[in-house]
C-alpha positions as CSV (number, residue, x, y, z in Angstrom):
1,M,100.3,23.4,72.4
2,Q,101.6,25.7,75.1
3,T,103.4,27.9,72.6
4,M,100.3,28.1,70.4
5,L,98.0,29.4,73.1
6,P,99.6,32.9,73.4
7,V,99.6,33.3,69.6
8,L,95.9,32.3,69.4
9,L,95.0,34.7,72.3
10,F,96.9,37.5,70.5
11,L,95.1,36.8,67.2
12,L,91.8,36.7,69.0
13,L,92.5,40.0,70.8
14,A,93.6,41.6,67.5
15,L,90.4,40.4,65.8
16,L,88.3,41.7,68.6
17,L,89.9,45.1,68.6
18,F,89.6,45.3,64.8
19,G,85.9,44.5,65.0
20,V,85.3,47.1,67.8
21,G,87.3,49.7,65.9
22,F,85.3,49.1,62.7
23,A,82.0,49.2,64.6
24,V,83.0,52.5,66.3
25,K,84.0,54.0,63.0
26,I,80.7,53.0,61.4
27,L,78.8,54.4,64.5
28,W,80.6,57.8,64.1
29,W,79.6,58.0,60.5
30,I,76.0,57.2,61.3
31,A,76.0,59.8,64.1
32,L,77.4,62.4,61.7
33,V,74.7,61.6,59.1
34,V,72.0,61.8,61.8
35,F,73.4,65.2,63.0
36,V,73.4,66.6,59.5
37,V,69.8,65.5,58.8
38,W,68.8,67.0,62.2
39,L,70.6,70.3,61.4
40,V,69.0,70.6,57.9
41,G,65.6,69.9,59.5
42,F,66.3,72.4,62.2
43,L,67.2,75.1,59.6
44,F,64.4,74.5,57.2
45,R,61.8,74.1,59.9
46,S,62.8,77.4,61.6
47,A,62.2,79.3,58.4
48,A,58.9,81.0,57.9
49,I,56.3,78.6,56.5
50,G,53.3,80.2,54.8
51,G,53.9,83.5,56.6
52,V,53.7,81.8,60.0
53,R,56.9,81.4,61.9
54,R,56.9,77.9,63.6
55,R,59.0,76.7,66.4
56,W,61.7,74.1,65.6
57,H,60.6,71.8,68.4
58,W,57.4,69.9,68.5
59,W,56.7,69.6,72.2
């Protein structure tokens, strides 16, 4: 059993790091999509709408 414990700990650590890496990669893709949507909204909203130039922020 003593020789099995380091192997199990190593496998648990590898699984944990794989899960964290996968989650971080997914979060980067989500952040990229949100940034692109924000940028498109920023560009289209800053254009003249009905002859009136509107601000890109709402506050």
